[in-house]
Every structure is written in structure tokens, then in C-alpha cells.
C-alpha positions in Angstrom: 51.8 -31.9 -29.8 48.0 -31.9 -30.5 47.2 -32.3 -26.8 49.6 -29.7 -25.7 48.0 -27.2 -28.2 44.5 -28.3 -27.2 43.4 -29.2 -30.6 42.5 -32.4 -32.5 45.2 -34.2 -34.3 43.5 -33.5 -37.7 43.6 -29.8 -36.9 47.4 -30.0 -36.1 48.0 -31.6 -39.5 46.0 -29.2 -41.3 47.8 -26.1 -39.4 51.3 -27.6 -40.1 50.4 -28.4 -43.8 49.3 -24.7 -44.2 52.1 -22.9 -42.2 55.1 -25.3 -42.5 54.1 -27.3 -45.6 55.1 -30.5 -43.6 53.3 -33.2 -41.9 53.7 -32.8 -38.0 56.2 -35.9 -38.0 58.4 -34.3 -40.6 58.2 -31.0 -39.0 59.2 -32.3 -35.6 61.9 -34.5 -37.0 63.5 -31.5 -38.8 63.3 -29.4 -35.5 65.0 -32.1 -33.6 67.8 -32.7 -36.1 68.4 -28.7 -36.2 68.6 -28.7 -32.5 71.0 -31.6 -32.5 73.1 -30.0 -35.2 73.5 -26.8 -33.1 74.6 -28.8 -30.2 77.0 -30.8 -32.2 78.8 -27.6 -33.2 78.5 -25.8 -29.9 79.4 -28.5 -27.3 81.6 -31.6 -27.0 78.7 -33.7 -25.5 78.3 -37.3 -26.3 76.0 -38.2 -29.1 73.8 -40.1 -26.8 73.2 -37.0 -24.7 72.6 -34.9 -27.7 70.2 -37.3 -29.2 68.2 -37.5 -25.8 68.2 -33.7 -25.5 66.6 -33.3 -29.0 63.9 -35.8 -28.2 65.2 -38.9 -29.9 64.4 -42.3 -28.4 67.9 -43.6 -29.1 71.2 -43.0 -31.1 70.0 -45.2 -33.9 66.9 -43.1 -34.5 68.9 -40.0 -34.1 71.4 -40.9 -36.7 68.7 -42.0 -39.1 66.8 -38.7 -38.9 70.0 -36.7 -38.9 71.3 -38.3 -42.0 67.8 -37.8 -43.7 67.9 -34.1 -42.9 71.5 -33.2 -43.1 72.8 -35.7 -45.5 75.7 -36.2 -43.1 76.2 -38.5 -40.0 76.4 -36.5 -36.7 80.1 -37.3 -36.5 80.8 -35.9 -40.0 78.6 -32.9 -39.3 80.6 -32.2 -36.1 83.8 -32.3 -38.1 82.8 -29.5 -40.5 85.4 -26.8 -40.3 88.3 -29.0 -39.5 89.1 -29.1 -43.3 88.1 -27.0 -46.4 86.3 -30.0 -47.9 83.5 -32.2 -47.2 81.3 -34.7 -49.1 77.5 -35.1 -49.5 76.2 -38.6 -50.4 73.6 -38.5 -53.1 70.2 -40.3 -52.8 69.5 -43.2 -55.1 68.1 -42.0 -58.5 69.3 -38.5 -58.0 69.1 -36.5 -61.4 72.1 -34.1 -61.6 71.2 -32.6 -65.1 68.5 -30.1 -64.0 70.4 -29.0 -61.1 73.5 -28.3 -63.1 71.4 -26.6 -65.8 69.7 -24.3 -63.3 73.1 -23.1 -61.9 74.3 -22.6 -65.5 71.4 -20.3 -66.5 73.7 -17.3 -67.0 76.7 -18.5 -69.0 78.5 -15.2 -68.0 77.4 -15.3 -64.4 79.5 -13.5 -61.9 78.2 -15.0 -58.6 77.5 -18.6 -59.9 78.6 -20.8 -62.7 78.3 -24.4 -63.8 80.3 -26.4 -66.4 80.5 -30.2 -66.8 79.7 -31.8 -63.4 80.8 -28.7 -61.3 79.0 -25.7 -59.9 80.8 -22.6 -58.4 79.0 -20.2 -56.2 80.5 -17.0 -54.6 79.0 -16.5 -51.1 79.5 -14.2 -48.1 80.1 -15.8 -44.7 80.7 -14.7 -41.2 84.4 -15.3 -41.8 84.7 -13.5 -45.1 83.8 -14.3 -48.8 84.2 -17.8 -50.3 83.7 -19.6 -53.5 81.8 -22.8 -53.0 82.9 -25.5 -55.5 80.5 -28.6 -55.9 81.6 -31.5 -58.0 78.8 -34.0 -58.6 79.7 -37.5 -59.0 77.4 -40.7 -59.4 77.0 -41.3 -55.7 78.3 -38.3 -53.9 79.0 -34.6 -54.2 82.7 -33.3 -53.2 82.5 -29.8 -51.7 85.6 -27.5 -51.7 85.4 -24.1 -49.9 88.0 -21.7 -51.5 88.7 -18.8 -49.2 91.5 -16.4 -48.3 90.9 -16.8 -44.5 90.2 -19.7 -42.3 86.6 -20.7 -42.2 85.3 -21.7 -38.8 82.8 -24.4 -37.8 79.6 -22.2 -37.8 80.5 -20.7 -41.2 81.2 -24.2 -42.6 77.9 -25.4 -41.3 76.2 -22.5 -43.0 78.0 -23.4 -46.4 76.9 -27.1 -45.9 73.3 -25.8 -45.8 73.9 -23.7 -48.8 75.1 -26.8 -50.7 72.1 -28.7 -49.7 69.8 -25.9 -51.0 71.8 -25.6 -54.2 71.5 -29.4 -54.9 67.7 -29.5 -54.1 68.4 -31.9 -51.1 66.3 -29.8 -48.5 62.9 -31.5 -48.9 61.9 -35.1 -49.4 60.4 -36.2 -52.7 59.3 -39.8 -51.9 55.8 -39.1 -50.9 55.2 -36.9 -54.0 56.5 -39.6 -56.2 54.2 -42.3 -54.6 51.2 -40.1 -54.8 51.7 -39.0 -58.3 53.5 -42.0 -59.8 52.2 -41.7 -63.3 52.9 -38.0 -63.6 56.6 -38.2 -62.3 57.5 -41.4 -64.0 59.3 -39.8 -67.0 61.2 -37.7 -64.4 61.6 -39.8 -61.3 64.3 -38.4 -59.0 63.8 -34.9 -60.2 64.5 -32.2 -57.5 64.0 -28.5 -57.1 67.3 -26.6 -56.8 67.0 -23.9 -54.3 68.7 -20.4 -53.9 70.9 -20.6 -50.8 70.3 -17.0 -49.6 67.1 -15.3 -49.0 68.1 -11.9 -50.2 69.5 -13.4 -53.4 66.2 -15.1 -54.1 64.2 -11.9 -53.4 66.3 -9.8 -55.7 66.3 -12.5 -58.4 62.4 -12.6 -58.3 62.0 -8.8 -58.4 64.5 -8.5 -61.2 62.8 -11.3 -63.2 59.3 -9.9 -63.0 57.5 -9.8 -66.4 60.7 -10.2 -68.5 62.5 -13.1 -70.2 65.2 -15.1 -68.7 68.0 -13.7 -70.9 67.3 -10.1 -70.1 66.6 -11.0 -66.3 70.1 -12.7 -66.0 71.8 -9.7 -67.9 70.1 -7.2 -65.3 71.2 -9.3 -62.3 74.8 -9.7 -63.6 75.0 -5.9 -64.0 73.7 -5.4 -60.5 76.1 -7.9 -59.0 79.0 -6.3 -60.8 77.9 -2.9 -59.4 77.5 -3.7 -55.8 78.9 -7.2 -55.1 82.2 -8.1 -53.5 85.1 -9.7 -55.5 86.3 -13.0 -54.3 88.9 -14.9 -56.5 87.6 -14.6 -60.0 84.0 -14.2 -59.0 81.8 -11.7 -57.3 79.3 -12.3 -54.4 75.7 -11.2 -54.5 75.5 -7.8 -52.9 74.4 -7.6 -49.4 71.1 -5.6 -48.5 73.2 -2.7 -47.0 75.3 -2.4 -50.1 72.3 -2.5 -52.5 70.3 -0.2 -50.3 72.9 2.5 -50.9 72.7 2.3 -54.7 70.4 5.0 -56.5 67.8 4.5 -58.9 69.7 6.4 -61.7 72.6 4.0 -61.0 70.3 0.9 -61.7 68.6 2.8 -64.5 71.9 3.0 -66.3 72.0 -0.7 -66.1 68.7 -1.0 -68.0 66.6 -1.4 -64.9 63.2 0.2 -65.3 62.6 3.0 -62.9 59.9 1.0 -60.9 62.1 -2.2 -60.9 64.9 -0.3 -59.5 62.9 1.4 -56.8 61.4 -1.9 -55.8 64.8 -3.5 -55.6 66.3 -0.6 -53.5 63.1 -0.6 -51.3 63.4 -4.3 -50.6 67.2 -4.0 -49.8 66.5 -1.1 -47.4 63.6 -3.3 -45.6 66.1 -6.2 -45.3 69.2 -3.9 -44.2 67.1 -2.1 -41.4 65.6 -5.3 -40.0 62.1 -4.8 -41.2 62.2 -7.8 -43.4 64.0 -10.8 -42.0 64.5 -12.4 -45.3 67.0 -14.9 -44.3 64.9 -16.6 -41.5 61.5 -16.6 -43.3 61.6 -20.3 -43.9 62.0 -21.0 -40.1 58.5 -19.8 -39.6 55.0 -19.8 -41.1 54.7 -19.9 -44.8 51.5 -17.9 -44.4 53.3 -15.2 -42.3 56.3 -15.2 -44.8 54.0 -14.7 -47.8 52.3 -11.8 -46.0 55.6 -10.2 -45.0 56.8 -10.4 -48.6 53.7 -9.0 -50.2 53.8 -6.1 -47.8 56.8 -4.7 -49.6 56.2 -2.3 -52.5 56.5 -4.1 -55.9 56.1 -7.7 -54.4 52.9 -9.5 -55.5 51.8 -13.1 -55.2 53.9 -14.5 -58.0 57.1 -12.9 -56.7 56.4 -13.9 -53.0 55.6 -17.5 -53.9 58.7 -17.7 -56.2 60.8 -16.6 -53.2 59.2 -19.2 -50.9 59.6 -21.9 -53.4 63.2 -21.3 -54.1 63.9 -20.9 -50.5 62.5 -24.3 -49.6 58.8 -24.2 -48.7 57.4 -27.3 -50.2 53.9 -26.2 -51.3 54.4 -22.8 -52.9 53.3 -22.7 -56.5 54.1 -19.4 -58.3 50.6 -18.8 -59.6 50.9 -16.2 -62.5 54.0 -17.7 -64.0 53.6 -18.0 -67.7 55.7 -21.2 -68.2 53.7 -22.9 -65.4 50.4 -22.0 -67.1 51.6 -23.2 -70.5 52.8 -26.5 -69.0 49.4 -27.0 -67.3 47.7 -26.3 -70.7 49.9 -29.0 -72.2 49.3 -31.6 -69.5 45.5 -31.2 -69.5 45.2 -30.7 -73.3 43.4 -27.3 -72.6 42.2 -25.2 -75.5 43.4 -22.1 -73.7 46.3 -21.3 -71.2 44.8 -21.3 -67.8 44.4 -17.9 -66.0 45.7 -17.3 -62.3 42.5 -18.7 -60.8 42.4 -21.8 -62.9 46.1 -22.3 -62.4 45.5 -22.3 -58.7 42.8 -24.9 -59.1 44.7 -27.3 -61.3 47.8 -26.9 -59.0 45.7 -27.9 -55.8 45.9 -31.6 -56.7 49.6 -31.5 -55.9 49.3 -30.2 -52.5 51.3 -30.3 -50.2 54.1 -30.6 -52.8 53.2 -27.8 -55.2 56.9 -26.4 -55.3 58.2 -29.8 -56.6 55.1 -30.2 -59.0 56.0 -26.8 -60.4 59.6 -28.0 -61.1 58.2 -31.2 -62.9 55.8 -29.0 -65.0 58.7 -26.5 -66.1 60.8 -29.5 -67.0 58.0 -31.2 -68.8 57.5 -28.2 -70.9 61.1 -27.8 -71.5 61.5 -31.4 -72.7 58.5 -31.0 -75.0 60.0 -27.9 -76.7 63.3 -30.0 -77.3 61.4 -32.7 -79.1 
């Protein structure tokens, strides 16, 4: 790769760390696995042919990398869509508590809920709206897709990806845990749950700007009830087109401030008209994604980085976050809470895994408050 690009290997590593938040080996493995996944769904070619076409040395290497990325064997992935259920094995030491708590952050949620060891999420697909039901066991997650219409292979594969995001299984944590063993020891196995759809993440970040969690969830719930689509006993998050057609007075009636309502509608319009490709931002450069986000009115560094973090970029710390600053103050026994510049400096030690480090710091702070 470095020779093809005409640059030293060190420079290649620096570029991929900055833009992909991955080492070259991990980035290449992810691309190969995704190419193989597309071929598994679109063709009936033999696994050996698919492995060779994606650049794997042999079937054994192919299966190991594919399982690491997709949490399914190639054969199980190809079978998606033949049934309304599938299972995702959990890695050793997986901590379900924080993931379940994240999806239960709004007890009255319309588009997602969590109770006991289960999570429900209403989602749109190319084959119609569904409710994705995840049941977390000790070693695996059972996934049930509830829908009124048949869900095809491609839509089921997209829902499989949604489940991996919700469970925090998109990025690896082993390197971070080795490098910061003392820091992570009380929370070993912790993962960062992600938001499965980009527009949902963007709306959540805009809605949550500079207000507390309880008020943010109430605003989001009201917005979903206004513009989402009903599926079973739940409601999907509004599409960009649906939200773009909502007026500022309509959102103001739900207690949105005028500026927050305008930011939300402007963002929806940018996504709906193709100006902002929110769903595919994580397929490209983190630098370009942040620039695309902050070019939108009302989207600053905190909002942009929160979106990138919750969509799967591994090294995106939401600098400016009050809880993150408070956690760093506690961790380093500082006399004052660090400002944005100091927070950026303190978080730099966790590169290239500042997203996961943020989750550890939030969890540390939450646990300290519960003592």
C-alpha cells in the first residue's frame, strides 16, 4: 500500500490513523471483509473464490478475519434473510450492563427501549419498517426481526450491521486495553454502544446540545412522535425527508428552541437533498466527515465529534462535553474542570482510541456518583 501510494510506511500509518482511525492492517482487513460480505450476498460463488477475490491468502485467513469483523461465519452471513432470526456470538468478557443502560436512557422511548436483558429498536429498511429485538445472553445475542413484510437478504444484512453497532461490536478493544491496562482494569470489557443510523445520531446530537439528558430525551421523543412512522407498538426515527418538511413553529410547540428547531430542519434538508451523505460518512475520512458536519449551521466540534464517535470512528473525543471534562478532573485530581483545550491535551494520551476512552471516563464518573 505504501509503495503504491509512493510514501513511507510510517506516513501511511499516520494518514490512516488520522483519517480512518485504524492501523493499515485493520483498515485493509475491514475493507476485505466488507467486499467479501457483498459478494456473499450477491453471488453464489464458492467461499475460496470470494476469499481470493477479496485478497485473502486462504479460506482459513478469510474466515478468521470475517468472523472478527462481522461476528458471523461467512456461511452464516450468506444465510441472512432465510429466516427472521440470527445469532451473534459475544466476545469473552463482554459487559452487557452499559449497553443495556444506554438503550434504556429514555424509559418512555418510542423508537428504542430496553428492559431486563432485551433491547427493541424500530428501524426503517428497504423492505419496510421493522422492530429489531435483541436478547442478550451470556455468550450470544439472539436477534429477532419483527416485520409485516418479508425482509430480503440485503435489508437483513443492514439490520445485522445495525445490531453490531447497537451492541458496540464494530471496533476492537484489545489494543486499547493492553496499552492502558491500569486505567481499564475496573471496567475491562467495556464497549461503546453506537447509534445504528447516521441521521438518528445527527438529530440526537443537535437535540442534546447544551441541555440535560432528561430534557433532550423528552424533546427527541416528541419529535419522533410527530414525524416518525408507526411499526407495531413503536415508531421509527423520522427520515430526513419527513423532518425537513416539519416547520419551526411545529417543533417550537414541542419545546424546541427556535434556533435548535432551525438547526434540525436545516440538517434534515441537507441530508434529504444529498448535500450531506450522513449514512456513509464512516466509509471515508474522519477529517472530511468532521468538516462536512461542521459546515452545517448549528453543528460545532462537540456535535460533529459526538456523531462520529457514536457512528463508529474510533478516535473521536467529544471535546466540550461537560461530563467528559468532569471525569478527567476526577481522574487527574485537578483543582478545576479542564477547558476544551486542556481536555484535548489530556485525551491525546488515549489516541487512537479516544472514543472508547470517552466511554470509560463517562462510566468512571457514573460509578463514582453511585458510591
